[in-house]
N, CA, C and O atoms as a printed pandas DataFrame, in Angstrom:
     atom_number atom_name residue_name chain_id  residue_number  x_coord  y_coord  z_coord
0              1         N          MET        A               1   -7.762   -4.401  -12.985
1              2        CA          MET        A               1   -7.466   -5.242  -14.318
2              3         C          MET        A               1   -8.195   -6.747  -13.712
3              4         O          MET        A               1   -8.082   -6.989  -12.511
4              5         N          THR        A               2   -8.872   -7.635  -14.544
5              6        CA          THR        A               2   -9.505   -8.330  -14.073
6              7         C          THR        A               2   -8.458   -9.944  -14.308
7              8         O          THR        A               2   -7.509  -10.100  -15.077
8              9         N          PRO        A               3   -9.022  -10.867  -13.420
9             10        CA          PRO        A               3   -8.315  -12.386  -13.113
10            11         C          PRO        A               3   -7.876  -12.559  -14.571
11            12         O          PRO        A               3   -6.696  -12.866  -14.742
12            13         N          LYS        A               4   -8.826  -12.373  -15.875
13            14        CA          LYS        A               4   -8.355  -12.999  -16.748
14            15         C          LYS        A               4   -7.237  -12.184  -17.308
15            16         O          LYS        A               4   -6.500  -12.726  -18.131
16            17         N          HIS        A               5   -7.048  -11.077  -16.995
17            18        CA          HIS        A               5   -6.006  -10.315  -17.790
18            19         C          HIS        A               5   -4.474  -10.511  -16.986
19            20         O          HIS        A               5   -3.372  -10.466  -17.534
20            21         N          HIS        A               6   -4.710  -10.702  -15.772
21            22        CA          HIS        A               6   -3.731  -10.812  -14.767
22            23         C          HIS        A               6   -3.970  -12.199  -13.678
23            24         O          HIS        A               6   -4.539  -12.059  -12.595
24            25         N          PRO        A               7   -3.518  -13.330  -14.091
25            26        CA          PRO        A               7   -3.144  -14.556  -13.563
26            27         C          PRO        A               7   -2.645  -14.246  -11.812
27            28         O          PRO        A               7   -1.850  -13.378  -11.451
28            29         N          GLU        A               8   -3.413  -15.283  -10.880
29            30        CA          GLU        A               8   -3.200  -15.070   -9.269
30            31         C          GLU        A               8   -1.361  -14.772   -9.266
31            32         O          GLU        A               8   -0.519  -15.328   -9.971
32            33         N          ASN        A               9   -1.186  -13.837   -8.340
33            34        CA          ASN        A               9    0.075  -13.452   -8.071
34            35         C          ASN        A               9    0.885  -12.736   -9.218
35            36         O          ASN        A               9    2.065  -12.494   -8.964
36            37         N          LYS        A              10    0.467  -12.426  -10.260
37            38        CA          LYS        A              10    0.707  -11.564  -11.563
38            39         C          LYS        A              10    0.266  -10.138  -11.388
39            40         O          LYS        A              10    0.467   -9.416  -12.364
40            41         N          GLU        A              11   -0.234   -9.651  -10.451
41            42        CA          GLU        A              11   -0.951   -8.408  -10.572
42            43         C          GLU        A              11    0.144   -7.410  -10.632
43            44         O          GLU        A              11    1.149   -7.686   -9.978
44            45         N          PRO        A              12    0.128   -6.151  -11.390
45            46        CA          PRO        A              12    0.882   -5.135  -11.403
46            47         C          PRO        A              12    1.408   -4.744   -9.812
47            48         O          PRO        A              12    1.035   -5.357   -8.812
48            49         N          LEU        A              13    2.008   -4.013   -9.811
49            50        CA          LEU        A              13    2.982   -3.577   -8.432
50            51         C          LEU        A              13    2.132   -1.944   -8.383
51            52         O          LEU        A              13    1.525   -1.456   -7.429
52            53         N          PHE        A              14    2.313   -1.467   -9.508
53            54        CA          PHE        A              14    1.755   -0.186   -9.685
54            55         C          PHE        A              14    0.464   -0.052  -10.729
55            56         O          PHE        A              14    0.327   -0.531  -11.854
56            57         N          VAL        A              15   -0.280    0.639  -10.069
57            58        CA          VAL        A              15   -1.447    0.928  -11.278
58            59         C          VAL        A              15   -2.047    2.305  -11.063
59            60         O          VAL        A              15   -2.123    2.921  -10.000
60            61         N          PRO        A              16   -2.455    2.669  -12.253
61            62        CA          PRO        A              16   -2.601    4.181  -12.550
62            63         C          PRO        A              16   -4.253    4.685  -11.474
63            64         O          PRO        A              16   -5.291    4.052  -11.287
64            65         N          LYS        A              17   -3.860    5.900  -11.043
65            66        CA          LYS        A              17   -5.153    6.176  -10.032
66            67         C          LYS        A              17   -6.284    6.679  -11.141
67            68         O          LYS        A              17   -6.198    7.182  -12.261
68            69         N          ARG        A              18   -7.327    6.317  -10.324
69            70        CA          ARG        A              18   -8.654    6.351  -10.959
70            71         C          ARG        A              18   -8.989    7.991  -10.956
71            72         O          ARG        A              18   -9.566    8.390  -11.968
72            73         N          PHE        A              19   -8.729    8.845  -10.068
73            74        CA          PHE        A              19   -8.929   10.074  -10.597
74            75         C          PHE        A              19   -7.698   10.997  -10.385
75            76         O          PHE        A              19   -6.895   10.866   -9.461
76            77         N          GLY        A              20   -7.640   12.074  -11.482
77            78        CA          GLY        A              20   -6.237   12.701  -11.436
78            79         C          GLY        A              20   -5.029   11.939  -12.293
79            80         O          GLY        A              20   -5.156   11.172  -13.247
80            81         N          PHE        A              21   -3.838   12.393  -11.650
81            82        CA          PHE        A              21   -2.580   11.789  -12.623
82            83         C          PHE        A              21   -1.812   10.930  -11.415
83            84         O          PHE        A              21   -2.229   10.939  -10.257
84            85         N          GLY        A              22   -1.048   10.447  -11.694
85            86        CA          GLY        A              22   -0.319    9.478  -10.612
86            87         C          GLY        A              22   -0.580    7.717  -11.018
87            88         O          GLY        A              22   -1.247    7.002  -11.766
88            89         N          ILE        A              23    0.580    7.641   -9.819
89            90        CA          ILE        A              23   -0.083    5.682   -9.639
90            91         C          ILE        A              23    0.077    5.631   -8.570
91            92         O          ILE        A              23    0.614    6.514   -7.903
92            93         N          GLY        A              24   -0.444    4.360   -8.072
93            94        CA          GLY        A              24   -0.973    4.263   -6.568
94            95         C          GLY        A              24   -0.455    2.192   -6.573
95            96         O          GLY        A              24   -0.405    1.354   -7.473
96            97         N          ILE        A              25   -0.173    2.147   -5.041
97            98        CA          ILE        A              25    0.355    1.026   -5.118
98            99         C          ILE        A              25   -1.010    0.070   -5.142
99           100         O          ILE        A              25   -2.041    0.404   -4.556
100          101         N          ASN        A              26   -0.887   -1.041   -5.824
101          102        CA          ASN        A              26   -1.787   -2.278   -5.872
102          103         C          ASN        A              26   -1.822   -2.832   -4.599
103          104         O          ASN        A              26   -0.782   -2.945   -3.949
104          105         N          TRP        A              27   -3.210   -3.295   -4.042
105          106        CA          TRP        A              27   -3.264   -3.855   -2.850
106          107         C          TRP        A              27   -3.342   -5.634   -3.140
107          108         O          TRP        A              27   -3.005   -6.536   -2.374
108          109         N          TYR        A              28   -3.899   -5.722   -4.498
109          110        CA          TYR        A              28   -3.831   -7.435   -4.969
110          111         C          TYR        A              28   -2.684   -7.919   -5.207
111          112         O          TYR        A              28   -2.561   -9.132   -5.374
112          113         N          ASN        A              29   -1.592   -7.049   -5.270
113          114        CA          ASN        A              29   -0.446   -7.504   -5.490
114          115         C          ASN        A              29    0.333   -7.822   -3.903
115          116         O          ASN        A              29    0.259   -6.866   -3.131
116          117         N          PRO        A              30    1.072   -9.086   -3.363
117          118        CA          PRO        A              30    1.586   -9.411   -2.273
118          119         C          PRO        A              30    2.690   -8.487   -2.141
119          120         O          PRO        A              30    2.746   -8.195   -0.946
120          121         N          VAL        A              31    3.490   -7.953   -2.711
121          122        CA          VAL        A              31    4.217   -7.011   -2.456
122          123         C          VAL        A              31    4.049   -5.668   -2.191
123          124         O          VAL        A              31    4.896   -4.921   -1.702
124          125         N          GLY        A              32    2.502   -5.281   -2.656
125          126        CA          GLY        A              32    2.094   -4.220   -2.370
126          127         C          GLY        A              32    1.384   -4.090   -1.105
127          128         O          GLY        A              32    1.200   -2.975   -0.615
128          129         N          GLN        A              33    0.839   -5.504   -0.361
129          130        CA          GLN        A              33    0.301   -5.557    0.530
130          131         C          GLN        A              33    1.364   -5.204    1.804
131          132         O          GLN        A              33    1.141   -4.409    2.717
132          133         N          VAL        A              34    2.301   -5.832    1.650
133          134        CA          VAL        A              34    3.620   -5.829    2.209
134          135         C          VAL        A              34    4.023   -4.224    2.847
135          136         O          VAL        A              34    4.268   -3.769    3.964
136          137         N          ILE        A              35    3.941   -3.729    1.570
137          138        CA          ILE        A              35    4.361   -2.196    1.478
138          139         C          ILE        A              35    3.556   -1.400    2.244
139          140         O          ILE        A              35    3.986   -0.583    3.059
140          141         N          THR        A              36    2.100   -1.664    1.951
141          142        CA          THR        A              36    1.088   -1.062    2.323
142          143         C          THR        A              36    0.891   -1.410    4.110
143          144         O          THR        A              36    0.450   -0.560    4.884
144          145         N          ILE        A              37    1.212   -2.481    4.443
145          146        CA          ILE        A              37    0.946   -2.843    5.980
146          147         C          ILE        A              37    2.300   -2.203    6.762
147          148         O          ILE        A              37    2.397   -1.871    7.943
148          149         N          GLY        A              38    3.449   -2.139    5.540
149          150        CA          GLY        A              38    4.783   -1.594    6.203
150          151         C          GLY        A              38    4.769   -0.131    6.688
151          152         O          GLY        A              38    5.322    0.349    7.677
152          153         N          ILE        A              39    3.911    0.531    5.640
153          154        CA          ILE        A              39    3.642    2.216    5.935
154          155         C          ILE        A              39    2.866    2.344    7.089
155          156         O          ILE        A              39    3.309    3.070    7.979
156          157         N          LEU        A              40    1.530    1.643    7.288
157          158        CA          LEU        A              40    1.053    1.634    8.303
158          159         C          LEU        A              40    1.327    1.546    9.724
159          160         O          LEU        A              40    0.893    2.364   10.535
160          161         N          LEU        A              41    2.006    0.607   10.004
161          162        CA          LEU        A              41    2.773    0.223   10.994
162          163         C          LEU        A              41    4.012    1.211   11.423
163          164         O          LEU        A              41    4.425    1.417   12.564
164          165         N          ALA        A              42    4.586    1.876    9.940
165          166        CA          ALA        A              42    5.364    3.142   10.497
166          167         C          ALA        A              42    4.776    4.178   11.106
167          168         O          ALA        A              42    5.222    4.757   12.096
168          169         N          VAL        A              43    3.673    4.451   10.473
169          170        CA          VAL        A              43    2.756    5.786   10.728
170          171         C          VAL        A              43    2.152    5.596   12.165
171          172         O          VAL        A              43    1.798    6.605   12.775
172          173         N          ALA        A              44    1.986    4.101   12.857
173          174        CA          ALA        A              44    1.316    4.005   13.897
174          175         C          ALA        A              44    2.304    4.041   15.216
175          176         O          ALA        A              44    2.003    4.328   16.375
176          177         N          ALA        A              45    3.713    3.616   14.611
177          178        CA          ALA        A              45    4.551    3.907   15.601
178          179         C          ALA        A              45    5.163    5.200   15.799
179          180         O          ALA        A              45    5.624    5.403   16.922
180          181         N          ALA        A              46    5.252    6.021   15.025
181          182        CA          ALA        A              46    5.271    7.440   14.828
182          183         C          ALA        A              46    4.599    7.981   16.044
183          184         O          ALA        A              46    5.012    8.524   17.068
184          185         N          VAL        A              47    3.052    7.549   15.444
185          186        CA          VAL        A              47    2.394    8.544   16.489
186          187         C          VAL        A              47    2.331    8.273   18.087
187          188         O          VAL        A              47    2.289    9.131   18.970
188          189         N          ILE        A              48    2.336    6.706   18.252
189          190        CA          ILE        A              48    2.855    6.238   20.019
190          191         C          ILE        A              48    3.871    6.726   20.565
191          192         O          ILE        A              48    3.818    6.997   21.764
192          193         N          VAL        A              49    5.237    6.995   19.700
193          194        CA          VAL        A              49    6.469    7.389   19.898
194          195         C          VAL        A              49    6.157    9.027   20.377
195          196         O          VAL        A              49    6.564    9.537   21.421
196          197         N          ALA        A              50    5.528    9.532   19.581
197          198        CA          ALA        A              50    5.043   11.424   19.986
198          199         C          ALA        A              50    4.163   11.103   20.761
199          200         O          ALA        A              50    4.342   11.962   21.625
200          201         N          LEU        A              51    3.324   10.497   21.114
201          202        CA          LEU        A              51    2.464   10.490   22.444
202          203         C          LEU        A              51    3.066   10.339   23.433
203          204         O          LEU        A              51    2.879   11.136   24.353
204          205         N          VAL        A              52    3.989    9.269   23.578
205          206        CA          VAL        A              52    4.797    8.858   24.852
206          207         C          VAL        A              52    5.696   10.091   25.179
207          208         O          VAL        A              52    5.567   10.709   26.236
208          209         N          GLN        A              53    6.595   10.414   24.243
209          210        CA          GLN        A              53    7.538   11.460   24.510
210          211         C          GLN        A              53    6.725   12.823   24.694
211          212         O          GLN        A              53    7.369   13.835   24.972
212          213         N          SER        A              54    5.644   12.878   24.581
213          214        CA          SER        A              54    4.886   14.249   25.044
214          215         C          SER        A              54    4.591   14.471   26.387
215          216         O          SER        A              54    4.282   15.589   26.801
216          217         N          ARG        A              55    4.661   13.539   27.056
217          218        CA          ARG        A              55    4.050   13.172   28.312
218          219         C          ARG        A              55    5.179   13.365   29.619
219          220         O          ARG        A              55    4.839   13.100   30.772
């Protein structure tokens, strides 16, 4: 969506996928950014824990 249709901080949290069916998290929404960063940190922490425990 263009800024004309969604003013700042009014971007939708979920947007339709470009290819196929479903929805995705919108990175332009502040809540979407927090969710995305949280998921990335959780995955990174899980990888680090797995590496430490395997030694």
